[in-house]
Structure formats: C-alpha cells, structure tokens
VMD Tcl script that draws the C-alpha trace (Angstrom):
set ca {
  {-4.82 22.27 29.65}
  {-6.82 19.62 27.79}
  {-8.04 16.37 29.23}
  {-7.18 13.23 27.32}
  {-9.43 10.17 27.50}
  {-8.25 7.21 29.54}
  {-7.82 5.13 26.39}
  {-5.39 7.59 24.82}
  {-4.72 7.85 21.13}
  {-4.57 4.60 19.20}
  {-3.14 4.99 15.71}
  {-4.61 2.98 12.87}
  {-2.16 1.05 10.74}
  {-2.97 -0.19 7.26}
  {-1.65 -3.42 5.80}
  {0.85 -1.26 3.90}
  {2.12 0.25 7.17}
  {2.49 -3.24 8.65}
  {4.42 -4.50 5.62}
  {6.88 -1.60 5.96}
  {7.18 -2.03 9.73}
  {7.82 -5.76 9.41}
  {10.62 -5.09 6.91}
  {12.18 -2.31 8.97}
  {12.07 -4.25 12.25}
  {13.67 -7.26 10.58}
  {16.58 -5.05 9.50}
  {16.06 -5.56 5.77}
  {16.14 -2.82 3.18}
  {13.77 -2.99 0.24}
  {16.35 -4.57 -2.07}
  {17.26 -7.31 0.42}
  {13.62 -8.18 1.05}
  {12.90 -8.18 -2.67}
  {15.76 -10.62 -3.24}
  {14.60 -12.83 -0.36}
  {11.01 -13.15 -1.62}
  {11.69 -13.15 -5.35}
  {10.21 -9.83 -6.43}
  {11.72 -6.51 -7.56}
  {12.61 -3.65 -5.23}
  {9.99 -1.59 -7.07}
  {7.38 -4.22 -6.15}
  {8.34 -4.01 -2.46}
  {7.97 -0.23 -2.66}
  {4.59 -0.59 -4.39}
  {3.32 -2.94 -1.64}
  {4.53 -0.64 1.14}
  {2.98 2.50 -0.34}
  {-0.36 0.97 -1.27}
  {0.11 1.12 -5.03}
  {-0.86 -2.57 -4.98}
  {-4.49 -2.55 -3.83}
  {-4.57 -6.04 -2.34}
  {-1.33 -7.97 -1.83}
  {-1.56 -11.59 -2.96}
  {-1.56 -14.28 -0.28}
  {1.66 -15.84 -1.58}
  {3.43 -12.48 -1.26}
  {2.12 -12.01 2.29}
  {3.29 -15.52 3.22}
  {6.76 -14.91 1.78}
  {6.96 -11.46 3.44}
  {6.02 -12.96 6.81}
  {8.60 -15.74 6.49}
  {11.37 -13.38 5.40}
  {10.68 -10.84 8.16}
  {9.77 -13.24 10.94}
  {6.34 -11.78 11.69}
  {3.05 -13.73 11.73}
  {1.15 -13.51 8.45}
  {-2.03 -13.00 10.51}
  {-0.56 -9.76 11.88}
  {0.34 -8.56 8.39}
  {-3.21 -9.24 7.18}
  {-5.23 -8.02 10.16}
  {-3.01 -6.10 12.55}
  {-3.90 -8.60 15.29}
  {-1.18 -10.84 16.65}
  {-2.12 -14.51 16.94}
  {-2.69 -15.88 20.42}
  {-0.53 -18.92 21.21}
  {-2.64 -22.06 21.21}
  {-5.47 -20.71 19.04}
  {-4.29 -22.78 16.07}
  {-4.12 -26.05 17.97}
  {-0.33 -25.91 18.07}
  {1.60 -26.39 21.33}
  {1.86 -23.27 23.51}
  {5.43 -22.71 22.30}
  {4.30 -22.67 18.70}
  {5.14 -25.07 15.93}
  {7.99 -27.32 16.91}
  {7.71 -26.48 20.61}
  {9.96 -28.53 22.79}
  {12.64 -29.23 20.24}
  {15.45 -27.04 19.03}
  {15.26 -23.84 17.13}
  {15.04 -23.23 13.42}
  {15.32 -20.15 11.28}
  {12.10 -20.49 9.27}
  {13.17 -17.69 6.91}
  {15.95 -19.79 5.44}
  {16.02 -23.16 3.67}
  {19.32 -24.98 3.32}
  {21.11 -21.74 4.25}
  {19.45 -19.87 1.35}
  {16.86 -17.13 1.76}
  {13.35 -18.27 0.95}
  {11.59 -16.83 -2.04}
  {8.08 -16.98 -3.45}
  {9.04 -19.66 -5.95}
  {9.77 -21.98 -3.01}
  {6.22 -21.46 -1.73}
  {4.55 -22.61 -4.98}
  {3.38 -26.21 -5.12}
}
mol new
graphics top color blue
foreach p $ca { graphics top sphere $p radius 0.5 }
foreach p [lrange $ca 0 end-1] q [lrange $ca 1 end] { graphics top cylinder $p $q radius 0.2 }
display resetview
C-alpha cells in the first residue's frame, strides 16, 4: 500500500480547461455560448482546446458574463475574494434586488455590446 501526502493530488487547470468548465457548468453547449457572445461555434471550440494561444480580454469578459463565472477565475484560476475590489461584501449591487447580468433587455449579451 502506498502512502499519499497530506496535501493529496491537486490537478492543474489551464485557461482552456476553465473556459470549458465555465460553459459546461452554466449548461450551455458550444453553439449557444457562441450565439450569446457573438462568435462562431468553431471559435468557442478553438478557445476551449487551446488553438487560440491567448484569448482576448473582450472574449474573456463576454464568456464570464454569459456563463456567470468571475473573469478573474477564467484568467487565473483563483476565485476573487469578496471585498477585495472595494465593493460591498455581497458584491456589486449588494442590498438591492437581483439581476441576471448575462442578459440585457431580455436578450443574451454579446461581444458587440461590450465594445465602446
């Protein structure tokens, strides 16, 4: 019998793994996510498999909004700590109602909406 260290095995996840996990956990297939963020299904596949070396910030922002995960987690694998950004402990808008930040006027967000 082997002895395992107290820390156990900690898998390493790449940004590509996190992109896929965020999509899967949100219940979206590649086509639905592509439609929501304004890219092709092939582009979603390319991001998830690492065929895109460094995803653009606007794509990461749209992906985070559409899947409901923090963009910081997508980028780094580290979940943000409440309060570190100066926002109230409940996050942005704490203390007042709830809002689905992945939708605007009952339409899915897309990357064109994020451009200024």
